C-alpha positions as CSV (number, residue, x, y, z in Angstrom):
1,M,0.0,0.0,0.0
2,K,1.4,3.4,-1.0
3,L,1.1,6.0,1.9
4,W,1.7,9.7,1.7
5,R,3.2,12.5,4.0
6,L,3.7,16.0,3.5
7,T,6.2,17.4,5.9
8,R,9.1,19.6,6.3
9,A,12.5,18.1,5.0
10,P,14.2,17.9,8.6
11,F,11.3,15.6,9.7
12,V,11.0,12.9,6.9
13,A,12.3,10.2,9.2
14,L,9.7,7.6,9.9
15,D,10.4,7.4,13.7
16,G,7.3,9.2,15.2
17,A,9.5,11.5,17.3
18,G,7.4,14.6,16.4
19,A,4.4,13.2,18.0
20,L,6.1,11.9,21.2
21,A,5.8,15.0,23.3
22,K,2.4,16.4,22.2
23,G,0.7,13.6,20.5
24,T,-1.5,14.0,17.4
25,R,-5.1,14.5,16.7
26,Y,-5.4,10.6,17.0
27,A,-2.6,9.7,19.3
28,P,-2.0,10.6,23.0
29,P,1.4,12.2,24.0
30,G,4.1,9.8,25.2
31,H,4.1,7.6,22.2
32,P,6.0,7.8,18.9
33,V,3.7,7.6,16.0
34,V,3.9,8.4,12.3
35,S,0.7,9.9,10.6
36,L,0.4,9.2,7.0
37,A,-2.3,9.5,4.3
38,S,-3.8,7.0,2.1
39,E,-4.1,9.6,-0.6
40,A,-1.5,12.3,-1.6
41,G,-4.3,15.0,-1.8
42,L,-5.4,14.1,1.8
43,A,-1.7,14.6,3.0
44,V,-1.8,18.0,1.4
45,L,-5.2,19.0,2.8
46,V,-4.2,18.0,6.3
47,A,-0.9,19.9,6.2
48,L,-2.5,23.0,4.8
49,R,-4.7,23.2,7.9
50,Y,-1.7,23.5,10.2
51,L,0.2,26.1,8.1
52,P,0.0,30.0,8.9
53,T,-2.7,31.8,7.0
54,D,-0.2,34.1,5.3
55,P,1.5,32.2,2.5
56,A,4.6,34.3,3.0
57,D,5.0,32.6,6.5
58,H,4.8,29.0,5.0
59,P,8.1,26.9,5.5
60,D,10.3,26.8,2.5
61,D,11.4,23.3,3.1
62,L,8.0,21.1,2.6
63,V,8.4,17.8,0.8
64,L,5.6,15.5,-0.3
65,G,6.8,12.0,0.2
66,W,5.5,8.4,-0.1
67,T,6.5,4.9,1.0
68,E,5.2,1.4,0.1
69,V,4.2,-0.7,3.1
70,D,3.4,-4.3,2.7
71,A,0.7,-4.4,5.5
72,V,-3.1,-4.1,5.8
73,P,-4.0,-1.4,8.5
74,E,-6.3,-2.4,11.4
75,R,-9.4,-0.4,11.4
76,I,-9.8,1.9,14.3
77,P,-13.2,2.0,15.4
78,A,-15.4,5.3,14.8
79,G,-15.8,7.6,17.6
80,D,-15.0,11.1,18.9
81,D,-11.4,12.2,19.1
82,E,-10.9,11.2,22.8
83,A,-12.2,7.6,22.3
84,I,-9.9,7.3,19.1
85,R,-6.9,8.6,21.0
86,A,-7.5,6.0,23.8
87,F,-8.0,3.2,21.3
88,V,-4.7,4.4,19.5
89,G,-2.9,4.8,22.8
90,D,-3.6,1.0,23.7
91,W,-2.8,-0.1,20.0
92,L,0.6,1.8,20.3
93,E,1.6,0.1,23.5
94,Q,0.5,-3.5,22.6
95,R,2.4,-3.2,19.3
96,A,-0.3,-5.6,17.7
97,S,0.1,-4.4,14.1
98,L,2.3,-1.9,12.3
99,L,-0.7,0.1,10.9
100,A,-4.0,1.4,12.0
101,A,-6.5,3.3,9.9
102,V,-9.0,6.0,10.8
103,A,-11.4,7.7,8.5
104,S,-10.1,11.3,8.0
105,K,-12.2,14.3,9.5
106,V,-10.9,16.5,6.8
107,L,-11.8,14.0,3.7
108,P,-13.9,11.1,4.9
109,E,-13.4,9.3,1.8
110,A,-9.7,8.8,2.6
111,D,-7.8,7.5,5.6
112,V,-5.3,8.7,8.1
113,I,-2.8,5.8,8.5
114,L,-1.0,5.7,11.6
115,M,2.3,3.7,11.8
116,N,3.7,2.3,15.0
117,P,7.5,2.9,14.7
118,L,8.1,0.6,17.6
119,H,6.4,-2.4,15.9
120,P,9.0,-5.0,14.6
121,D,8.0,-4.6,10.9
122,A,8.6,-0.8,11.1
123,A,12.3,-1.6,10.3
124,L,11.2,-3.1,7.0
125,V,9.4,0.2,5.8
126,P,11.4,2.0,3.2
127,P,12.1,5.7,3.9
128,L,10.1,8.2,2.1
129,V,10.7,9.0,-1.4
130,T,10.3,12.8,-1.6
131,R,10.0,15.8,-3.8
132,P,9.9,19.5,-3.0
133,F,6.4,20.9,-2.5
134,R,5.2,24.4,-2.4
135,F,1.6,25.6,-1.9
136,A,2.2,28.5,-4.1
137,D,2.8,26.1,-7.0
138,C,-0.7,24.5,-6.6
139,L,-2.8,27.3,-5.0
140,H,-2.3,30.1,-7.5
141,R,-5.1,31.5,-9.6
142,P,-5.9,29.2,-12.4
143,P,-5.3,30.9,-15.9
144,M,-8.6,30.1,-17.2
145,L,-10.6,31.5,-14.1
146,E,-11.3,34.9,-15.9
147,S,-12.6,33.1,-18.9
148,Y,-15.4,31.5,-16.6
149,A,-16.2,34.5,-14.5
150,G,-20.0,35.2,-14.6
151,E,-20.8,31.9,-16.0
152,T,-23.4,29.8,-14.2
153,P,-23.6,26.1,-14.3
């Protein structure tokens, strides 16, 4: 399964260190966990929500990356964020599976895939293959916008 991540270049390691102190939306603090996405577009949307509103303040070292993982994620039961964090905390401690999936709150048609870097199979996950990413390159005004101005569907 191909998994995606949009992150800053210094944080491409799939070690979960960034989540250890403060946790994530779906994982409690005190556990390393890597948040990935089932779709590139979801990785972009999630990252966009955490960026400063002024594009001039966006970091200039973003990379979009992917890795291939030969595993099927365990499905995290639906619930509120607190219930999901409790489930994920237990899942991380038990190291029962490498991956767990939860429907994204940003794009419910896609999944946030959590990887437990302490699971024995984590050592087999290849590092991210990355490319530079800039929101300015994809969120600019489309050239055809003026051609359609005033039209109704």
